[in-house]
N, CA, C and O of each residue as an XYZ file, in Angstrom:
468
protein
N       0.834     -0.850     -0.336
C      -0.093     -0.183     -0.247
C       1.001      1.082     -0.255
O       2.078      1.146      0.336
N       0.511      1.834     -0.921
C       1.573      3.607     -1.051
C       1.096      4.327     -0.545
O      -0.059      4.701     -0.754
N       2.244      4.952      0.707
C       2.113      5.948      1.517
C       3.403      6.550      1.873
O       4.492      5.987      1.988
N       3.101      7.791      2.029
C       3.495      9.338      2.218
C       3.473      9.850      3.315
O       2.333     10.224      3.592
N       4.656     10.176      4.572
C       4.874     10.749      5.595
C       5.953     12.150      5.529
O       7.148     12.380      5.344
N       4.386     13.061      5.876
C       5.906     14.060      6.367
C       5.961     13.933      7.839
O       5.159     13.355      8.572
N       7.066     14.587      8.155
C       8.293     15.098      8.902
C       8.498     16.561      8.465
O       8.274     17.161      7.413
N       9.240     17.072     10.214
C      10.116     18.666     10.088
C       9.082     19.642     10.659
O       9.455     20.554     11.397
N       7.747     19.470     10.325
C       7.440     20.728     10.566
C       7.528     21.247     12.261
O       8.319     20.673     13.010
N       6.986     21.939     12.575
C       6.680     22.759     13.679
C       6.505     24.470     13.950
O       5.752     24.832     13.046
N       6.842     25.590     14.733
C       7.395     26.724     15.185
C       8.243     27.304     14.742
O       9.304     26.726     14.977
N       8.446     28.756     13.840
C       9.767     28.782     13.789
C       9.487     30.333     13.961
O       8.372     30.841     13.845
N      10.405     30.867     14.190
C      10.458     32.601     14.431
C      10.686     32.919     12.790
O      11.262     32.121     12.050
N      10.127     34.251     12.328
C      10.586     34.324     10.918
C      11.905     34.970     10.615
O      12.523     35.639     11.443
N      12.294     34.747      9.428
C      13.598     34.212      9.332
C      14.153     33.196      9.485
O      15.243     33.144      8.914
N      13.682     31.797     10.369
C      14.354     30.872     10.803
C      13.709     30.150      9.417
O      12.728     30.396      8.715
N      14.872     29.038      9.392
C      14.460     27.532      8.665
C      13.913     26.205      9.101
O      13.200     26.391     10.087
N      13.932     25.739      8.975
C      13.205     24.247      9.273
C      13.130     22.791      7.431
O      12.646     23.036      6.326
N      13.681     21.736      7.821
C      13.575     21.341      6.485
C      12.364     19.730      6.993
O      12.512     18.752      7.726
N      11.212     20.270      6.074
C      10.376     18.839      5.836
C      10.985     17.820      4.871
O      11.711     17.833      3.877
N      10.255     16.809      5.740
C      11.060     15.293      4.867
C       9.605     14.389      4.589
O       8.719     14.262      5.433
N       9.583     13.862      3.361
C       8.316     13.167      2.974
C       8.713     11.663      2.484
O       8.945     11.656      1.275
N       8.839     10.514      3.043
C       9.168      9.616      3.581
C       8.108      8.789      2.556
O       6.903      9.026      2.633
N       8.570      7.929      1.714
C       7.841      7.659      0.305
C       7.888      5.624      0.316
O       8.994      5.089      0.245
N       6.886      4.933      0.388
C       6.914      3.599      0.893
C       5.690      2.991     -0.108
O       4.561      3.465     -0.229
N       6.296      1.697     -0.848
C       4.873      1.040     -1.123
C       4.737      0.987     -2.500
O       3.950      0.199     -3.024
N       5.630      1.974     -3.322
C       5.256      2.222     -4.633
C       7.277      2.433     -4.739
O       8.314      2.507     -4.079
N       6.629      2.439     -6.246
C       8.789      2.659     -6.712
C       8.464      3.955     -6.838
O       7.651      4.426     -7.633
N       9.363      4.747     -5.731
C      10.273      6.136     -5.861
C      10.398      6.884     -6.681
O      10.051      8.053     -6.848
N      11.172      5.836     -7.483
C      12.061      6.610     -8.275
C      11.507      7.175    -10.040
O      12.200      7.846    -10.805
N      10.154      6.677    -10.301
C       9.639      6.467    -11.338
C       8.555      7.917    -10.937
O       7.996      8.574    -11.814
N       8.473      8.110     -9.922
C       7.242      9.392     -9.560
C       7.786     10.700     -9.445
O       8.685     10.802     -8.611
N       7.431     11.847    -10.146
C       7.565     13.210     -9.999
C       6.807     13.335     -8.304
O       5.855     12.695     -7.859
N       7.747     14.530     -7.552
C       7.214     14.291     -6.251
C       7.363     15.545     -6.152
O       8.390     15.823     -6.769
N       6.833     16.605     -5.647
C       5.915     17.950     -4.991
C       5.309     18.008     -3.731
O       4.556     17.182     -3.215
N       5.789     19.260     -3.214
C       5.095     19.801     -2.386
C       3.828     21.002     -2.635
O       3.573     21.408     -3.769
N       2.956     21.583     -1.187
C       1.983     21.743     -1.686
C       2.111     22.143     -0.369
O       2.976     21.665      0.365
N       0.841     23.487      0.204
C       0.720     23.920      1.254
C      -1.018     24.832      1.359
O      -1.453     25.620      0.518
N      -1.306     24.648      1.896
C      -2.577     24.954      1.934
C      -2.637     25.675      3.560
O      -2.286     24.912      4.460
N      -3.056     27.076      3.968
C      -3.019     28.157      4.652
C      -4.719     28.344      5.443
O      -5.549     28.056      4.580
N      -5.230     28.626      6.427
C      -5.939     28.118      6.698
C      -7.191     29.289      5.680
O      -6.938     30.487      5.546
N      -8.144     28.803      5.232
C      -9.665     29.238      4.413
C      -8.831     29.662      2.840
O      -9.045     30.647      2.133
N      -8.147     28.887      2.691
C      -7.250     29.545      1.860
C      -7.060     27.698      1.277
O      -6.970     26.716      2.014
N      -7.042     27.730     -0.586
C      -7.140     26.360     -1.331
C      -5.485     25.851     -1.400
O      -4.607     26.651     -1.078
N      -5.191     24.658     -1.782
C      -3.934     24.049     -1.469
C      -3.435     24.371     -2.926
O      -4.002     24.035     -3.965
N      -2.545     24.916     -2.833
C      -1.603     25.425     -4.013
C       0.194     25.075     -3.987
O       0.854     24.813     -2.982
N       0.523     25.136     -4.928
C       1.761     23.868     -5.165
C       2.555     24.984     -4.828
O       2.294     26.186     -4.876
N       3.668     24.319     -4.443
C       5.312     25.291     -3.928
C       6.299     25.108     -4.942
O       6.811     25.733     -5.871
N       6.364     23.844     -4.310
C       7.644     22.807     -5.221
C       7.589     21.309     -6.039
O       7.127     20.204     -5.755
N       8.239     21.820     -7.087
C       8.610     20.205     -7.578
C       9.508     19.629     -8.449
O      10.081     20.222     -9.363
N       9.628     18.427     -8.147
C      11.288     17.943     -9.195
C      10.630     16.610     -9.571
O       9.906     15.862     -8.913
N      11.175     16.520    -11.043
C      11.490     15.178    -11.898
C      11.303     14.083    -10.769
O      11.271     14.230     -9.547
N      11.174     12.794    -11.641
C      11.365     11.904    -11.696
C      12.602     11.113    -10.774
O      12.635     10.380     -9.785
N      13.923     11.935    -12.047
C      15.097     11.469    -11.822
C      16.028     12.307    -11.021
O      17.208     12.052    -10.778
N      14.940     13.937    -10.427
C      15.679     14.679     -9.739
C      16.557     15.842    -11.035
O      17.498     16.455    -10.532
N      16.438     15.984    -11.755
C      16.992     16.515    -12.864
C      16.607     18.030    -13.310
O      17.283     18.946    -13.780
N      15.083     17.892    -12.926
C      14.577     19.053    -12.646
C      13.652     19.578    -12.132
O      12.535     19.110    -12.351
N      13.821     20.859    -11.178
C      12.992     21.417    -10.476
C      12.528     23.062    -10.658
O      13.260     24.016    -10.924
N      10.837     23.044    -10.385
C       9.794     24.180     -9.930
C       9.730     25.048     -8.929
O      10.217     24.530     -7.924
N       9.338     26.176     -8.727
C       9.465     27.112     -7.618
C       8.262     27.870     -8.408
O       8.219     27.952     -9.635
N       7.118     28.506     -7.365
C       6.451     28.892     -7.501
C       7.181     30.441     -7.240
O       8.083     30.418     -6.402
N       6.906     31.692     -7.827
C       7.720     32.554     -7.727
C       7.566     32.920     -6.189
O       8.657     32.702     -5.661
N       6.150     33.643     -4.757
C       7.285     33.333     -3.875
C       8.140     32.540     -2.531
O       8.730     32.876     -1.504
N       7.892     31.667     -3.047
C       9.616     30.606     -2.405
C      10.296     30.541     -3.145
O      10.850     29.471     -2.895
N      11.035     31.193     -4.558
C      12.296     31.070     -5.288
C      12.838     32.269     -4.242
O      12.483     33.286     -3.646
N      14.228     31.162     -4.533
C      15.495     31.816     -3.889
C      15.234     31.442     -2.114
O      16.130     31.663     -1.299
N      14.252     31.018     -1.818
C      14.336     30.666     -0.491
C      14.045     28.766      0.019
O      14.188     28.240      1.123
N      13.692     28.282     -1.047
C      12.695     27.176     -0.975
C      13.581     26.510     -1.541
O      13.738     26.867     -2.709
N      14.687     25.120     -0.990
C      15.008     24.328     -2.290
C      14.636     22.489     -2.137
O      15.093     21.589     -1.432
N      13.596     22.570     -3.184
C      12.830     21.281     -3.346
C      14.156     19.985     -3.479
O      15.015     20.457     -4.223
N      14.545     18.648     -3.039
C      15.643     17.689     -3.913
C      15.033     16.550     -3.327
O      13.866     16.590     -2.939
N      15.984     15.191     -3.206
C      14.947     13.960     -3.027
C      16.079     12.765     -3.286
O      16.911     12.740     -4.192
N      15.892     11.882     -2.338
C      16.882     10.689     -2.146
C      16.831      9.651     -2.260
O      16.362      9.060     -1.287
N      17.341      8.633     -3.694
C      16.519      7.771     -3.775
C      16.634      6.531     -2.746
O      15.875      5.627     -2.397
N      18.196      6.998     -2.371
C      18.499      5.349     -1.532
C      17.583      5.987     -0.588
O      17.862      5.538      0.524
N      16.897      6.583     -0.533
C      16.103      6.602      1.378
C      14.221      6.947      0.713
O      13.120      7.095      1.244
N      14.684      6.941     -0.481
C      13.029      7.351     -0.619
C      12.037      7.951     -0.221
O      10.845      7.715     -0.028
N      13.310      9.454     -0.052
C      12.484     10.610      1.073
C      12.983     12.017      0.009
O      14.169     12.051     -0.320
N      12.237     12.902     -0.385
C      11.913     13.662     -0.747
C      11.911     15.173     -0.191
O      10.791     15.632      0.031
N      13.029     16.018      0.066
C      13.120     17.298      0.817
C      12.454     18.167      0.984
O      11.540     18.020      0.172
N      12.220     19.412      1.774
C      11.796     20.556      1.255
C      12.267     21.429      2.179
O      11.621     21.619      3.210
N      13.731     22.235      1.886
C      14.402     23.176      3.134
C      14.133     24.211      2.647
O      14.424     24.615      1.521
N      13.406     24.850      3.675
C      12.735     26.146      3.290
C      14.274     26.932      4.915
O      14.754     26.666      6.017
N      14.300     28.057      3.646
C      14.938     29.254      4.404
C      14.724     30.567      4.185
O      14.645     30.999      3.035
N      14.579     31.527      5.499
C      14.053     33.505      5.561
C      12.560     32.661      5.522
O      11.854     32.766      4.519
N      12.109     31.780      6.736
C      10.597     32.119      6.696
C      10.229     33.189      7.339
O      10.672     33.766      8.332
N       9.116     33.423      6.440
C       8.019     34.510      6.730
C       6.951     34.199      7.209
O       6.790     32.997      7.420
N       6.010     34.997      7.503
C       4.387     34.295      8.247
C       3.537     34.482      7.101
O       2.402     34.462      7.576
N       3.470     34.612      6.148
C       2.667     34.190      5.053
C       2.960     32.505      5.032
O       2.038     31.696      4.924
N       4.448     32.098      5.156
C       4.290     30.435      4.922
C       3.529     30.344      5.713
O       2.689     29.862      4.954
N       2.998     30.381      6.693
C       2.115     29.309      7.675
C       1.329     28.051      6.795
O       0.501     28.300      5.919
N       1.508     27.441      6.967
C       0.546     26.689      6.117
C       0.488     24.448      6.865
O       0.819     23.927      7.930
N       0.074     24.066      5.950
C       0.123     22.516      6.438
C       0.255     21.622      4.971
O      -0.519     21.222      4.101
N       1.569     21.572      5.223
C       2.848     21.035      3.909
C       2.242     20.060      3.472
O       1.955     19.383      4.460
N       1.762     19.436      2.304
C       1.892     18.194      1.816
C       3.335     17.601      0.698
O       4.263     17.990     -0.011
N       2.804     16.693      1.097
C       3.853     15.933     -0.304
C       2.068     15.237     -1.241
O       0.861     15.186     -1.009
N       3.222     14.784     -2.496
C       2.191     14.499     -3.186
C       3.277     14.307     -4.795
O       3.916     15.063     -5.526
N       2.827     12.139     -4.690
C       3.291     11.977     -5.876
C       2.945     11.494     -6.869
O       2.471     10.365     -6.741
N       3.010     12.146     -8.470
C       2.832     12.008     -9.326
C       3.361     10.847    -10.240
O       4.449     11.027    -10.787
N       2.656      9.620    -10.463
C       2.942      9.062    -12.126
C       2.059      8.563    -12.924
O       1.382      7.554    -12.728
N       2.049      9.593    -14.270
C       0.315      9.481    -15.084
C       0.541      8.176    -16.276
O       0.397      8.149    -17.498
N       1.028      6.987    -15.107
C       0.608      5.295    -15.270
C       0.039      5.141    -14.601
O      -1.005      4.579    -14.932
N       0.277      5.608    -12.638
C       0.081      5.186    -11.958
C      -0.929      6.241    -10.646
O      -0.975      6.125     -9.421
N      -1.446      6.977    -11.350
C      -1.665      7.719    -10.714
C      -1.345      8.998     -9.239
O      -0.219      9.491     -9.308
N      -1.925      9.335     -8.429
C      -0.873      9.813     -7.322
C      -1.467      9.545     -6.219
O      -2.315      8.668     -6.046
N      -0.957     10.440     -5.281
C      -0.915     10.181     -4.052
C      -0.315     11.000     -2.919
O       0.729     11.560     -3.251
N      -0.675     11.197     -1.767
C      -0.681     12.338     -0.728
C      -0.191     11.491      0.366
O      -0.063     10.267      0.363
N       0.127     12.535      1.532
C       0.667     12.412      2.141
C      -0.362     13.599      2.924
O      -1.025     14.581      2.588
N      -0.016     12.789      4.259
C      -1.285     13.606      5.932
C      -1.114     15.354      5.779
O      -1.912     16.227      6.121
N      -0.020     15.460      5.257
C       0.518     16.937      5.786
C       1.192     17.098      7.140
O       0.949     16.351      8.088
N       2.183     18.266      7.191
C       3.097     18.707      8.351
C       3.165     19.856      8.986
O       4.262     20.399      8.856
N       1.752     20.913     10.167
C       2.015     21.972     10.241
C       3.362     22.726     10.396
O       4.367     22.153     10.815
N       3.339     24.187     10.001
C       4.523     24.593      9.734
C       3.852     26.279     10.127
O       2.969     26.751      9.411
N       4.462     27.131     11.454
C       3.990     27.688     11.320
C       4.751     29.064     11.884
O       4.883     28.961     13.104
N       5.388     30.540     11.285
C       6.112     31.104     11.261
C       5.529     31.945     12.647
O       4.480     31.493     13.106
N       5.953     32.787     13.142
C       5.296     33.426     14.507
C       6.874     33.915     14.883
O       8.012     33.674     14.480
N       6.195     34.783     15.950
C       7.141     35.646     16.607
C       6.853     35.753     18.112
O       7.568     36.452     18.829
């Protein structure tokens, strides 16, 4: 059974850093593109960053460019989101998503990130 488990969220002050992890199991991780999404209270879920199945291509939404970095480790079946220079508007529940056009997609359960002084 496919499973994605996020971790690494928490409370951080503005300007601080966090690294989110998403551990995958139950499917062939190396054949899935991976993405991080976030959903703030009262808002729709939005894409934050994505990485291709081989890790060779990455994309970011404008608000996080230069501050967030997505990466993946195939030996650990894990995708990461390094978040630096965090701002209060980054506060949200962060979700990872695995996508393969032949096998569909999977979502994790989410991890809360709160940026506040």
